[in-house]
BAFI-3210 file (N, C-alpha, C; in Angstrom, 3 decimals, decimal comma, padded with zeros to 6 digits):
// residues 307
n [1|2|3|4|5|6|7|8|9|10|11|12|13|14|15|16|17|18|19|20|21|22|23|24|25|26|27|28|29|30|31|32|33|34|35|36|37|38|39|40|41|42|43|44|45|46|47|48|49|50|51|52|53|54|55|56|57|58|59|60|61|62|63|64|65|66|67|68|69|70|71|72|73|74|75|76|77|78|79|80|81|82|83|84|85|86|87|88|89|90|91|92|93|94|95|96|97|98|99|100|101|102|103|104|105|106|107|108|109|110|111|112|113|114|115|116|117|118|119|120|121|122|123|124|125|126|127|128|129|130|131|132|133|134|135|136|137|138|139|140|141|142|143|144|145|146|147|148|149|150|151|152|153|154|155|156|157|158|159|160|161|162|163|164|165|166|167|168|169|170|171|172|173|174|175|176|177|178|179|180|181|182|183|184|185|186|187|188|189|190|191|192|193|194|195|196|197|198|199|200|201|202|203|204|205|206|207|208|209|210|211|212|213|214|215|216|217|218|219|220|221|222|223|224|225|226|227|228|229|230|231|232|233|234|235|236|237|238|239|240|241|242|243|244|245|246|247|248|249|250|251|252|253|254|255|256|257|258|259|260|261|262|263|264|265|266|267|268|269|270|271|272|273|274|275|276|277|278|279|280|281|282|283|284|285|286|287|288|289|290|291|292|293|294|295|296|297|298|299|300|301|302|303|304|305|306|307]
n.u [-055,177|-053,720|-051,562|-051,072|-050,834|-048,722|-046,587|-046,379|-045,353|-042,625|-041,718|-041,396|-040,022|-038,055|-036,990|-036,411|-034,308|-032,258|-032,055|-031,042|-028,722|-027,071|-026,963|-025,899|-023,748|-022,173|-021,615|-020,214|-018,023|-016,730|-016,234|-013,832|-011,932|-011,305|-011,140|-008,952|-006,550|-006,425|-005,391|-003,177|-001,831|-000,976|000,569|002,720|003,302|003,792|005,953|007,659|008,406|008,870|011,508|012,876|013,255|015,333|017,167|017,868|019,750|022,001|022,654|024,045|026,333|027,362|026,549|026,829|028,625|030,330|030,020|032,610|033,724|032,328|032,595|034,174|032,305|034,018|031,453|032,403|032,887|030,825|029,520|030,453|030,557|027,736|027,420|027,186|024,388|022,736|019,630|019,434|020,484|019,089|016,534|014,722|012,890|011,853|010,980|013,332|015,112|015,912|016,951|019,766|021,587|024,662|028,475|031,303|034,651|036,705|035,051|034,579|032,114|028,289|026,042|023,382|022,634|021,643|020,655|019,719|016,598|016,807|015,253|014,997|016,909|017,538|019,582|023,295|024,367|022,015|021,835|024,355|023,141|021,470|022,993|024,694|022,828|021,791|024,416|024,588|022,382|022,301|021,232|020,247|018,061|017,762|018,495|021,355|024,016|026,419|027,890|028,553|028,261|028,698|028,743|028,892|025,808|025,516|023,766|023,893|023,640|024,987|024,446|023,866|023,768|020,486|019,638|017,133|015,039|011,907|009,486|006,718|006,611|006,367|004,041|001,918|000,175|-000,174|002,206|003,427|005,895|006,221|005,800|006,496|004,901|006,361|008,643|006,923|006,279|008,522|009,392|007,758|008,429|011,270|010,558|008,802|010,950|012,837|011,868|010,895|013,455|014,456|012,566|012,932|015,372|017,588|018,856|018,627|014,958|013,820|010,887|009,442|008,167|006,586|006,134|005,729|005,335|006,936|009,084|010,630|012,804|014,431|016,693|019,316|018,947|016,827|015,790|014,259|014,804|014,555|013,990|014,762|014,775|014,081|012,328|012,147|011,737|012,985|013,534|012,836|010,605|009,918|007,538|006,832|004,258|004,288|003,899|002,679|003,156|002,573|001,047|002,577|003,711|002,391|-000,786|-003,041|-001,401|-001,122|-001,637|-004,992|-005,501|-003,093|-003,223|-005,104|-005,478|-002,491|-000,630|001,789|003,006|005,085|003,218|001,956|003,508|003,465|000,977|001,002|002,526|000,799|-001,135|000,614|001,484|-001,572|-001,349|000,802|-000,735|-002,812|-002,744|-003,638|-004,006|-002,877|-005,388|-008,413|-009,751|-011,698|-013,724|-016,311|-016,849|-017,556|-015,309|-013,141|-010,694|-008,101|-008,520|-010,991|-012,403|-011,004|-012,134|-015,036|-014,502|-014,100|-016,356]
n.v [-010,964|-008,769|-009,514|-011,188|-009,729|-008,216|-010,077|-011,220|-008,683|-008,347|-011,084|-010,469|-008,266|-009,229|-011,306|-009,470|-008,181|-010,126|-010,732|-007,817|-007,995|-009,964|-008,876|-006,600|-007,217|-008,458|-006,066|-004,532|-006,474|-006,004|-002,927|-003,168|-004,373|-003,044|-000,194|-001,154|-001,760|000,150|002,079|000,527|001,098|003,772|003,748|002,911|004,460|007,029|005,499|005,140|008,052|009,684|008,380|008,833|011,198|011,701|010,805|012,874|014,591|013,303|013,243|014,640|015,066|012,278|010,865|012,441|012,450|013,393|014,352|013,786|011,463|009,768|007,151|008,393|007,886|007,687|007,640|005,831|003,199|002,830|002,290|-000,263|-001,728|-002,025|-004,041|-002,033|-001,336|-003,195|-005,229|-007,046|-006,786|-004,648|-003,704|-002,765|000,235|003,759|006,705|007,888|007,051|005,199|001,212|-000,055|-003,796|-004,181|-004,903|-003,212|-002,897|-001,471|-001,849|-004,547|-006,056|-006,462|-003,960|-001,415|000,392|003,437|005,659|008,464|010,214|012,768|014,863|014,504|016,224|019,465|020,527|020,394|021,140|020,901|017,596|017,588|018,847|016,978|014,846|015,544|015,834|013,189|011,769|011,407|010,739|007,410|004,388|001,980|000,677|001,539|002,095|001,845|005,022|004,383|005,687|007,869|009,482|012,302|013,365|015,072|015,044|013,249|011,630|009,875|007,713|005,774|002,589|000,292|-002,946|-004,852|-007,963|-009,854|-008,898|-006,803|-005,692|-006,104|-008,646|-010,094|-010,123|-009,018|-011,012|-014,031|-015,503|-014,815|-014,688|-016,368|-015,448|-015,573|-014,787|-013,246|-012,736|-010,829|-008,365|-007,674|-006,709|-004,584|-002,903|-002,304|-000,803|001,434|002,265|003,253|005,131|006,910|007,703|009,240|011,447|012,505|012,578|012,947|016,224|018,852|017,453|014,920|014,171|011,010|010,527|008,539|006,210|002,665|-000,703|-001,926|-000,213|-000,871|-002,576|-005,970|-007,656|-009,782|-010,838|-010,304|-007,736|-005,172|-002,686|001,162|002,208|004,335|007,398|009,366|010,946|012,600|014,800|017,820|019,837|022,078|020,230|020,240|022,468|023,153|022,857|021,289|023,615|021,895|022,296|020,437|017,199|014,100|011,150|007,527|006,067|004,604|004,579|007,408|009,666|011,174|014,011|015,017|014,583|016,403|018,966|019,977|019,903|018,303|016,930|014,965|013,205|012,528|010,129|008,586|007,896|006,198|004,089|003,059|002,166|000,014|-002,095|-003,020|-004,438|-006,046|-007,765|-008,807|-009,315|-008,493|-006,669|-003,329|-001,203|-002,777|-004,703|-006,086|-006,135|-004,419|-001,379|000,413|-000,658|-000,683|-000,085|-000,388|000,708|000,715|-001,944|-002,994|-001,436|-002,234|-005,122|-004,302|-003,759]
n.w [025,889|025,738|026,342|024,442|021,973|022,775|022,772|020,028|019,078|020,388|018,844|016,484|015,977|016,817|014,686|012,946|013,806|013,846|011,416|010,214|011,284|010,017|007,596|008,013|009,673|007,664|005,868|007,813|008,402|005,946|005,652|007,526|006,867|004,672|005,560|007,594|006,154|004,592|006,827|007,551|004,879|005,224|007,809|006,975|005,229|006,457|008,122|006,084|004,996|007,375|007,773|005,423|005,493|007,642|006,700|004,609|005,366|004,883|002,527|000,878|001,278|000,986|-001,561|-003,518|-007,214|-009,379|-012,944|-013,947|-012,685|-014,325|-017,276|-020,338|-023,444|-026,783|-029,999|-031,805|-030,028|-029,010|-031,433|-032,056|-029,932|-029,543|-032,583|-034,919|-034,277|-034,551|-035,469|-033,296|-030,946|-030,111|-027,586|-027,034|-026,580|-025,825|-023,985|-024,130|-025,980|-028,277|-026,732|-026,433|-026,508|-025,442|-025,259|-024,037|-024,681|-023,220|-020,379|-020,325|-019,529|-019,346|-020,411|-021,010|-023,165|-024,533|-026,957|-027,755|-029,022|-031,256|-031,318|-028,499|-026,724|-026,696|-026,816|-027,141|-024,121|-022,798|-022,882|-021,224|-018,826|-017,969|-017,365|-015,751|-013,438|-013,184|-012,383|-010,314|-008,842|-006,740|-006,057|-004,607|-005,596|-008,345|-011,685|-012,671|-013,925|-016,089|-018,061|-020,992|-024,038|-025,922|-029,251|-032,241|-033,108|-031,973|-029,365|-026,394|-023,570|-021,125|-018,992|-016,322|-017,043|-016,618|-015,761|-015,515|-016,814|-016,942|-014,805|-015,846|-017,282|-015,148|-014,199|-016,199|-018,368|-020,923|-020,415|-018,150|-016,069|-013,050|-009,576|-006,035|-002,953|-001,480|-002,913|-003,976|-002,476|-001,301|-004,138|-004,016|-001,499|-002,796|-005,119|-003,915|-001,821|-004,076|-004,834|-002,973|-002,507|-005,074|-004,533|-001,804|-001,258|-003,734|-004,634|-006,561|-006,236|-007,614|-010,087|-011,365|-013,755|-015,172|-014,171|-014,053|-014,863|-016,564|-016,811|-013,960|-013,749|-013,116|-011,068|-010,369|-008,078|-007,779|-006,761|-006,786|-010,411|-010,403|-013,654|-017,003|-017,682|-018,984|-018,909|-016,913|-014,305|-012,385|-009,523|-007,071|-004,377|-002,043|-001,570|-003,236|-007,124|-010,543|-013,433|-016,202|-020,342|-021,778|-021,391|-020,409|-020,401|-019,304|-020,481|-018,106|-016,100|-015,266|-013,006|-012,686|-010,997|-012,780|-015,201|-015,536|-014,290|-015,393|-013,381|-012,065|-009,733|-006,691|-005,995|-008,300|-009,127|-007,178|-007,212|-009,458|-008,495|-006,867|-007,786|-009,952|-007,323|-007,502|-009,286|-009,032|-006,512|-007,796|-010,724|-012,733|-015,934|-016,581|-017,875|-019,290|-021,942|-021,425|-020,071|-019,035|-019,474|-017,592|-016,058|-016,962|-015,950|-013,656|-011,293|-010,907|-011,295|-009,277|-006,984|-007,380|-006,974|-004,176|-002,641]
ca.u [-054,947|-053,057|-050,281|-050,470|-050,258|-046,969|-045,358|-046,093|-044,330|-041,540|-040,997|-041,182|-038,675|-036,529|-036,950|-035,710|-033,163|-031,404|-031,591|-030,516|-027,493|-026,271|-026,730|-025,295|-022,072|-021,194|-020,789|-019,102|-016,251|-015,898|-016,137|-012,968|-010,819|-010,855|-010,269|-007,818|-005,763|-006,051|-004,282|-001,607|-000,854|-000,679|001,049|003,957|003,848|004,475|007,297|008,905|008,428|010,578|013,205|013,540|013,270|016,566|018,486|018,191|021,031|023,312|022,539|025,251|028,085|027,588|025,746|027,389|028,704|030,643|030,241|033,851|033,743|031,722|033,496|033,102|033,028|033,693|030,665|033,108|033,092|029,528|029,237|031,215|029,626|026,270|027,660|026,272|023,310|021,923|018,475|019,931|021,307|017,454|015,843|013,454|013,197|010,933|010,657|014,274|015,357|016,342|018,023|020,824|022,453|026,361|030,305|032,567|036,512|037,181|034,624|034,562|030,530|027,771|025,933|022,708|023,259|020,466|020,558|018,872|016,189|017,261|014,316|015,225|017,474|017,508|020,949|024,314|024,419|020,908|022,287|025,246|022,421|020,806|024,196|024,986|021,920|021,473|025,419|024,621|021,899|022,532|020,369|020,545|016,268|017,689|019,511|023,018|024,531|027,773|028,797|027,392|028,868|028,986|029,422|028,165|024,620|025,325|023,849|024,218|023,815|025,541|023,148|024,519|022,167|019,611|019,210|015,562|013,702|011,100|008,216|005,733|007,168|006,349|002,591|000,831|-000,294|-000,302|003,100|004,226|006,659|005,001|006,210|006,199|004,414|007,582|009,485|006,150|006,195|010,146|009,882|007,032|009,645|012,547|010,068|008,803|012,646|013,427|010,595|011,382|014,853|014,156|012,043|013,379|016,868|017,859|018,923|016,598|014,328|013,602|009,947|010,022|006,877|006,281|006,527|005,478|006,318|008,080|010,204|010,553|013,799|014,608|018,028|019,576|018,414|015,135|015,263|013,696|015,391|013,777|014,489|013,957|014,629|013,875|011,038|012,247|011,371|013,348|013,127|012,761|009,972|009,268|005,842|005,832|004,060|005,024|002,626|003,458|002,335|002,436|001,330|003,349|003,515|001,772|-002,014|-003,446|-000,962|-001,262|-002,404|-005,844|-004,878|-002,092|-004,124|-007,035|-004,563|-001,481|-000,007|003,296|003,524|005,250|001,870|001,862|004,209|002,711|-000,555|001,491|002,872|-000,314|-001,392|001,989|000,612|-002,376|-000,816|001,087|-001,502|-004,205|-001,908|-004,422|-003,591|-004,003|-006,176|-008,852|-011,117|-012,454|-014,165|-017,352|-016,282|-017,340|-014,330|-012,129|-009,244|-008,056|-008,927|-012,403|-012,483|-010,480|-012,975|-015,959|-014,701|-014,545|-018,013]
ca.v [-010,686|-008,125|-010,090|-012,392|-009,054|-008,044|-011,486|-011,327|-008,097|-009,123|-012,240|-009,960|-007,530|-010,211|-011,712|-008,141|-008,032|-010,931|-010,350|-006,998|-008,113|-010,497|-008,344|-005,566|-007,776|-008,151|-004,800|-003,652|-006,692|-005,190|-001,731|-003,634|-004,989|-001,743|000,781|-002,094|-002,024|001,906|002,211|-000,079|001,751|005,408|004,012|002,354|005,680|007,710|005,665|005,478|009,113|009,291|007,279|009,753|012,530|011,564|010,401|013,748|015,633|012,794|012,720|015,514|014,164|010,504|009,966|013,041|012,045|014,444|013,984|013,259|010,033|009,024|007,353|009,076|007,047|007,525|007,047|004,465|002,598|002,571|001,094|-001,221|-002,377|-002,235|-004,287|-001,032|-000,902|-004,442|-005,147|-008,091|-005,900|-003,639|-004,666|-001,851|001,483|004,357|008,207|008,621|006,818|003,170|000,728|-001,565|-005,044|-003,895|-004,826|-002,500|-003,591|-001,367|-002,775|-006,559|-006,419|-005,840|-002,886|-001,418|001,697|004,270|006,227|009,618|010,622|013,659|015,696|014,379|017,264|020,938|021,125|019,320|021,553|020,782|016,646|017,583|018,882|015,951|013,776|015,805|015,282|011,552|011,167|012,005|009,231|006,255|003,760|000,070|000,413|002,230|002,057|003,281|005,246|004,405|006,696|008,765|009,951|013,854|013,185|015,399|015,462|011,632|012,058|008,620|007,348|004,326|002,274|-001,041|-004,337|-005,743|-009,112|-010,248|-008,808|-005,849|-006,742|-006,623|-009,886|-011,201|-009,980|-009,690|-011,708|-015,734|-015,923|-013,982|-015,213|-016,867|-014,457|-015,403|-013,818|-012,532|-011,476|-009,657|-007,673|-007,657|-005,810|-003,466|-002,106|-001,712|000,258|002,672|003,042|004,154|006,926|007,815|008,734|010,323|012,507|012,980|012,494|013,979|017,948|018,964|016,326|014,098|012,879|010,517|010,771|007,508|004,828|001,331|-002,079|-001,751|000,540|-001,473|-003,735|-007,018|-008,093|-011,561|-011,005|-010,272|-007,219|-004,053|-001,325|001,459|002,603|005,447|008,617|010,181|011,916|013,008|016,285|017,710|021,026|021,797|019,147|020,831|022,653|023,767|021,512|021,788|023,761|022,127|022,482|018,870|016,172|012,858|009,642|006,248|005,661|003,938|004,751|008,931|010,459|011,661|015,297|015,618|014,487|017,314|020,437|019,883|020,280|017,667|016,668|014,068|012,370|011,537|009,274|008,197|007,483|005,200|003,543|002,555|001,215|-000,940|-002,564|-003,310|-005,546|-007,146|-008,858|-009,014|-009,771|-008,135|-005,750|-001,924|-001,482|-004,728|-004,303|-007,376|-005,918|-003,634|-000,091|001,504|-001,545|-000,837|000,509|-001,474|000,808|000,970|-002,821|-003,332|-000,745|-003,039|-006,058|-004,973|-003,513]
ca.w [024,512|025,017|026,443|023,084|020,631|022,733|022,496|018,542|018,608|020,295|017,997|014,820|015,928|016,887|013,169|011,651|014,434|013,553|009,599|010,048|012,279|009,330|007,100|008,563|009,798|006,266|005,812|008,938|008,103|004,244|005,892|008,745|005,900|004,100|006,881|008,066|004,946|004,917|008,014|006,976|004,633|005,597|008,558|006,555|004,382|007,450|008,849|005,157|005,455|008,943|007,408|003,945|006,182|008,195|006,044|003,672|005,781|004,876|001,408|000,083|001,583|000,746|-002,607|-004,807|-007,813|-010,524|-014,096|-014,003|-012,137|-015,057|-018,332|-021,190|-024,791|-028,595|-030,776|-032,422|-029,463|-029,360|-032,829|-031,900|-028,644|-030,877|-033,338|-035,683|-033,678|-035,075|-034,272|-032,829|-030,150|-029,479|-026,410|-026,861|-027,034|-025,060|-024,463|-024,609|-027,742|-028,560|-026,043|-026,835|-025,184|-025,482|-024,061|-024,070|-024,471|-021,407|-019,350|-020,077|-018,512|-020,386|-020,290|-021,825|-023,823|-025,041|-027,966|-027,693|-029,718|-031,915|-030,110|-027,117|-025,917|-027,848|-027,151|-025,851|-022,848|-022,175|-022,676|-019,612|-017,647|-017,519|-017,417|-014,265|-012,441|-013,104|-011,966|-008,694|-008,387|-006,498|-005,124|-005,328|-006,141|-009,445|-012,211|-012,237|-015,072|-015,970|-018,872|-021,729|-025,021|-026,447|-030,257|-033,275|-032,912|-031,286|-027,385|-025,514|-022,184|-021,087|-017,849|-015,585|-017,508|-015,449|-016,750|-014,883|-017,546|-016,548|-013,756|-016,811|-017,677|-013,878|-013,824|-016,737|-019,773|-019,888|-020,259|-016,824|-014,901|-011,145|-008,426|-004,867|-002,079|-000,969|-003,488|-004,797|-000,876|-002,123|-005,266|-003,863|-000,675|-003,360|-005,754|-002,538|-001,787|-004,803|-005,343|-002,167|-002,449|-005,920|-004,117|-000,834|-001,100|-004,203|-004,645|-006,365|-006,558|-009,501|-010,773|-012,582|-014,407|-016,193|-013,538|-015,089|-014,937|-017,666|-016,419|-013,220|-013,836|-011,584|-011,305|-010,369|-006,786|-007,775|-006,254|-008,210|-009,942|-011,497|-015,154|-017,887|-016,735|-020,102|-018,315|-015,488|-014,213|-011,347|-009,153|-005,156|-004,326|-000,789|-001,425|-005,172|-008,348|-012,029|-013,954|-017,603|-021,187|-022,344|-020,203|-020,807|-019,181|-020,172|-019,933|-017,161|-014,948|-015,516|-011,861|-013,004|-011,497|-013,401|-016,184|-015,619|-014,278|-015,667|-012,313|-011,300|-008,032|-006,617|-005,546|-009,497|-008,757|-005,963|-007,813|-010,372|-008,104|-006,495|-010,196|-009,560|-006,375|-007,361|-010,174|-007,966|-006,189|-008,678|-011,682|-014,116|-016,294|-015,823|-018,994|-019,984|-022,704|-021,485|-018,580|-019,219|-019,908|-016,416|-014,701|-017,570|-016,013|-012,539|-010,098|-010,942|-010,978|-008,029|-006,318|-007,917|-006,234|-002,447|-002,586]
c.u [-054,075|-051,668|-049,114|-050,282|-048,787|-046,169|-045,343|-045,724|-042,876|-040,848|-040,442|-039,987|-037,999|-035,299|-035,846|-034,724|-032,165|-031,244|-030,670|-028,777|-026,582|-025,985|-025,700|-023,775|-021,360|-020,408|-020,064|-018,087|-016,320|-015,230|-014,274|-011,784|-010,475|-010,175|-008,696|-006,682|-005,442|-005,130|-002,984|-001,063|-000,703|000,425|002,527|004,529|004,659|005,746|008,495|009,103|009,458|011,844|014,073|013,910|014,782|017,303|018,572|019,289|022,096|023,281|023,919|026,407|027,949|027,173|026,594|028,586|028,991|030,636|031,745|034,340|033,381|032,401|032,915|033,569|033,238|032,788|031,234|032,729|031,941|028,917|029,661|030,441|028,328|025,796|026,800|025,450|022,358|020,991|018,365|020,115|020,115|017,036|015,063|013,786|011,702|011,042|012,136|014,815|015,615|017,463|018,544|021,390|023,586|027,722|030,981|034,099|036,708|036,404|034,577|033,189|029,021|026,679|024,482|022,809|022,219|021,328|019,674|018,148|016,779|016,503|014,407|015,843|017,567|019,325|022,196|024,593|023,398|021,023|022,676|024,247|021,935|021,652|024,528|023,919|021,670|023,320|025,973|023,513|022,722|022,230|020,498|019,226|016,718|018,919|020,445|023,304|025,736|028,847|027,795|028,840|028,068|029,518|029,121|027,010|024,410|024,796|023,823|024,380|024,082|025,259|023,908|023,208|021,935|019,344|018,365|014,707|012,960|009,834|006,697|006,142|006,832|004,335|001,514|001,078|000,591|000,799|004,104|004,753|006,494|006,508|006,020|005,608|005,267|007,812|008,045|006,463|007,795|010,317|008,583|007,990|010,621|011,613|009,952|010,290|013,223|013,256|011,292|012,718|015,247|013,593|012,516|014,700|017,511|017,984|019,861|016,055|014,014|011,775|010,132|009,073|006,500|006,868|005,795|005,810|007,223|009,333|010,889|011,833|014,234|015,749|018,263|019,138|016,820|015,211|015,431|014,545|014,503|014,492|013,801|014,112|014,584|013,154|010,872|012,075|011,983|013,097|012,771|011,000|009,207|007,868|005,581|005,510|004,520|003,644|003,306|002,509|002,245|002,241|001,257|003,227|002,765|000,505|-002,475|-002,547|-000,556|-001,864|-003,527|-005,952|-004,063|-002,439|-005,117|-006,137|-003,613|-000,119|000,763|003,428|004,362|004,174|001,904|002,914|003,839|001,303|000,063|001,878|002,206|-001,376|-000,471|001,190|-000,411|-002,859|-000,594|000,389|-002,450|-003,385|-003,004|-003,839|-003,799|-005,332|-006,920|-010,048|-012,042|-013,384|-014,964|-015,966|-016,626|-016,064|-013,117|-010,510|-009,366|-008,264|-010,194|-012,867|-012,085|-011,597|-014,364|-016,166|-014,410|-015,786|-018,584]
c.v [-009,493|-008,297|-010,884|-011,017|-008,555|-009,262|-011,321|-009,944|-008,536|-009,939|-011,231|-008,767|-008,343|-011,341|-010,531|-008,144|-008,620|-011,285|-008,801|-007,212|-009,461|-010,768|-007,435|-005,802|-008,236|-007,299|-004,957|-004,805|-006,225|-003,647|-002,131|-003,627|-003,601|-000,628|000,101|-001,506|-000,522|002,001|001,626|000,918|003,335|004,651|003,512|003,402|006,314|007,321|005,863|007,091|009,763|009,359|008,254|010,874|013,097|011,143|011,585|014,403|014,459|012,718|013,116|014,856|012,853|010,470|011,065|012,717|012,362|013,883|013,266|012,151|008,961|008,593|007,713|008,678|007,799|007,113|005,945|003,447|002,060|001,612|000,246|-002,442|-002,878|-003,622|-003,270|-001,152|-002,211|-004,857|-006,493|-008,001|-005,305|-004,951|-004,028|-000,571|002,271|006,240|008,464|008,267|005,541|002,713|-000,446|-002,514|-004,770|-004,267|-003,698|-003,421|-003,703|-002,445|-003,775|-006,718|-006,358|-005,291|-002,580|000,227|002,375|005,729|007,590|010,045|012,399|015,106|015,702|015,662|018,707|020,978|019,924|019,646|021,164|019,099|016,855|018,101|017,956|014,682|014,122|015,764|013,524|011,052|011,201|010,885|008,465|005,679|002,305|-000,126|001,349|001,568|002,959|003,331|005,340|005,087|007,326|008,723|011,549|013,919|014,153|016,032|014,150|012,148|010,393|008,320|005,644|003,937|000,948|-001,860|-004,854|-006,738|-009,668|-009,725|-007,953|-006,763|-006,618|-007,901|-010,923|-010,780|-010,237|-010,814|-013,412|-016,259|-015,303|-015,308|-015,528|-015,762|-014,795|-014,144|-012,855|-012,043|-010,533|-008,363|-007,161|-006,559|-004,540|-002,328|-001,617|-000,664|001,563|002,808|004,013|005,694|007,949|008,467|009,686|011,827|013,124|013,394|013,507|015,561|018,305|017,731|016,323|013,781|012,955|010,632|009,877|006,016|004,072|000,326|-002,564|-001,025|-000,119|-002,710|-004,743|-007,697|-009,255|-012,166|-010,966|-008,753|-005,605|-003,291|-000,475|002,602|004,113|006,622|009,978|011,587|012,245|014,192|017,100|019,580|020,719|021,121|019,238|021,421|023,290|022,852|022,656|021,936|023,339|021,931|020,749|018,066|014,650|011,942|008,482|005,724|004,489|004,291|006,319|009,015|011,518|013,346|015,700|015,633|016,217|018,752|020,589|020,523|018,805|017,531|015,635|012,944|011,549|010,707|008,080|007,118|005,840|004,085|002,697|001,442|-000,036|-001,921|-003,106|-004,535|-006,501|-008,230|-009,093|-010,283|-009,657|-007,089|-004,312|-001,633|-003,046|-004,683|-005,431|-007,306|-004,754|-002,127|000,218|000,635|-001,261|-000,693|-000,121|-001,101|000,701|-000,741|-003,466|-002,727|-001,633|-004,266|-005,871|-004,571|-005,427]
c.w [024,232|025,561|024,743|022,122|021,208|022,536|021,105|017,954|018,817|019,661|016,753|015,131|016,721|015,936|012,679|012,871|014,225|011,949|009,738|010,414|011,459|008,491|006,804|008,904|008,594|006,222|006,537|008,878|006,995|004,808|006,836|008,024|005,309|004,888|007,162|006,937|004,536|005,278|007,912|006,260|004,144|007,085|007,670|005,896|005,209|007,686|007,326|005,047|006,196|008,365|006,638|005,024|007,238|007,779|004,963|004,191|005,127|003,445|000,476|000,064|001,143|-000,495|-004,193|-005,733|-009,292|-011,972|-014,383|-013,491|-013,601|-016,530|-019,675|-022,742|-025,910|-028,459|-031,575|-031,279|-029,369|-030,041|-032,491|-030,959|-028,621|-031,679|-034,945|-035,058|-034,640|-034,172|-033,240|-030,998|-029,781|-028,588|-026,413|-027,158|-026,275|-024,534|-024,824|-025,628|-027,582|-027,163|-026,595|-026,143|-026,028|-024,794|-024,702|-023,918|-023,741|-020,477|-018,888|-019,467|-019,694|-020,415|-021,035|-022,582|-025,253|-025,578|-028,314|-029,297|-030,377|-031,169|-029,126|-026,233|-027,040|-027,992|-026,681|-024,445|-022,141|-021,775|-021,066|-018,678|-016,934|-016,880|-015,838|-013,063|-012,618|-012,391|-010,516|-008,546|-008,385|-005,570|-006,008|-006,137|-007,658|-010,176|-012,552|-013,674|-014,914|-016,755|-020,114|-023,209|-025,811|-027,618|-031,365|-032,588|-032,121|-029,670|-027,058|-024,310|-022,021|-019,262|-017,181|-016,653|-016,574|-016,503|-016,491|-016,060|-016,538|-015,708|-014,559|-017,074|-016,182|-013,710|-014,813|-018,334|-019,317|-019,828|-019,062|-015,890|-013,623|-010,588|-006,855|-003,906|-001,526|-001,431|-004,616|-003,533|-001,008|-002,842|-004,490|-002,535|-001,617|-004,291|-004,931|-002,301|-002,707|-005,044|-004,402|-002,098|-003,516|-005,893|-003,058|-000,494|-002,372|-004,053|-005,569|-006,655|-007,576|-009,107|-011,650|-013,865|-015,497|-015,532|-013,593|-015,042|-015,690|-017,704|-014,934|-013,801|-012,934|-012,570|-011,086|-008,905|-006,716|-006,660|-007,435|-008,902|-011,299|-012,516|-015,752|-017,408|-018,297|-019,691|-017,141|-015,595|-012,389|-011,289|-007,754|-005,459|-002,614|-000,885|-002,923|-006,046|-009,682|-012,882|-015,648|-018,386|-022,288|-021,320|-020,963|-020,122|-019,993|-019,656|-018,840|-015,900|-014,222|-013,901|-012,615|-012,571|-012,490|-014,734|-016,500|-015,236|-014,449|-014,345|-011,825|-010,297|-007,304|-006,356|-007,114|-009,479|-008,176|-006,478|-008,520|-010,012|-007,002|-007,158|-009,930|-008,745|-006,666|-008,336|-009,509|-007,514|-006,680|-009,873|-013,087|-014,961|-016,184|-016,574|-019,157|-020,674|-022,538|-020,708|-018,861|-019,080|-018,587|-015,126|-016,040|-017,178|-014,025|-011,586|-009,737|-010,495|-009,957|-006,860|-006,457|-006,845|-005,126|-001,933|-002,322]
res [m|k|r|r|y|l|s|q|e|a|s|s|f|a|s|a|t|e|h|q|k|g|h|g|g|f|q|v|l|t|v|c|i|v|v|g|a|s|l|v|g|l|l|l|g|f|l|l|l|l|k|c|m|k|r|k|k|l|f|k|k|s|v|c|c|p|v|t|e|l|r|q|y|r|f|s|q|v|e|k|a|t|d|s|f|s|e|e|r|l|m|g|s|g|a|f|g|k|v|y|k|g|e|f|d|e|d|k|r|t|l|a|i|k|i|a|h|s|e|s|f|v|s|a|v|e|f|k|n|e|i|e|l|l|s|r|v|r|h|k|n|l|v|g|l|v|g|y|c|i|e|a|s|q|k|v|l|v|y|e|y|v|s|n|g|s|l|l|e|y|i|v|g|r|e|r|r|p|l|t|w|q|q|r|l|n|i|a|i|g|i|a|r|g|l|a|y|l|h|q|e|v|s|p|g|i|i|h|r|d|v|k|p|s|n|i|l|i|d|d|e|f|e|p|k|i|s|d|f|g|l|v|k|k|g|p|l|d|d|t|s|y|v|i|t|q|v|k|g|t|p|g|y|m|d|p|a|y|c|s|t|c|h|l|t|p|s|s|d|v|y|s|f|g|v|i|l|l|q|l|v|s|a|c|p|v|l|d|h|t|r|r|q|s|h|y|h|i|t|d|w|v|t|l|k|s|l]
***
């Protein structure tokens, strides 16, 4: 009798154990995947940081480009290059102002011409300071400044023209253009390098503050180039953050910590970059009205999918 009781107990225990193993195995697999992906991300970030620290010392000698090396255009040249700012030449508008596609007779090439809003800069001195900063920024993953115009109340920045559109056209919407996984990886690496350069290698450092797919342009070789520095914030980035009175950026890409505290740090750009990575992998919009309110943002939706 005692043996039969022990046999039944052992059988029940074995059955329960097998059930727990099946359920627990799935949980363990999920945790391993999440932890593994996190560790890979941390490792890549650490290696990138080490590389940036090694190259930081070389920056001042090799990158500085004084304003005098930029081309200064007359406003009449700007008008001619844009066909008097015709609608056909208009490429878009951003925080800085309107952007036109134009050709200058002197350059013999297509350029992107940004006309500043009247409120973008308080004075010509502030605008010149912005030019001084941008003239020292030289990296293959950043849109390069070619020239400028300061004439009366007109303030213009002239950039290299990037012909393959923005990243937004490749990752969102029914009409999106297809990307291979290798291209997605290369784009992600290029954006990371561009941001690391702005944060670590420029002195004073630059926080972009509006990193999003429409501000990532794609060139003929499918290299990404970060654009739109109308919302830049400059200053020492080693051990300080910035307290600002007006939070600026694009909904969905703004760092929640930055929004709640008004403290701007390089981490704000890193958060935006993380959101772009999710979009590169999923090809989903950052905010989707078709999802439930609790999963409206892509980070919430991805969290749900990983459970």
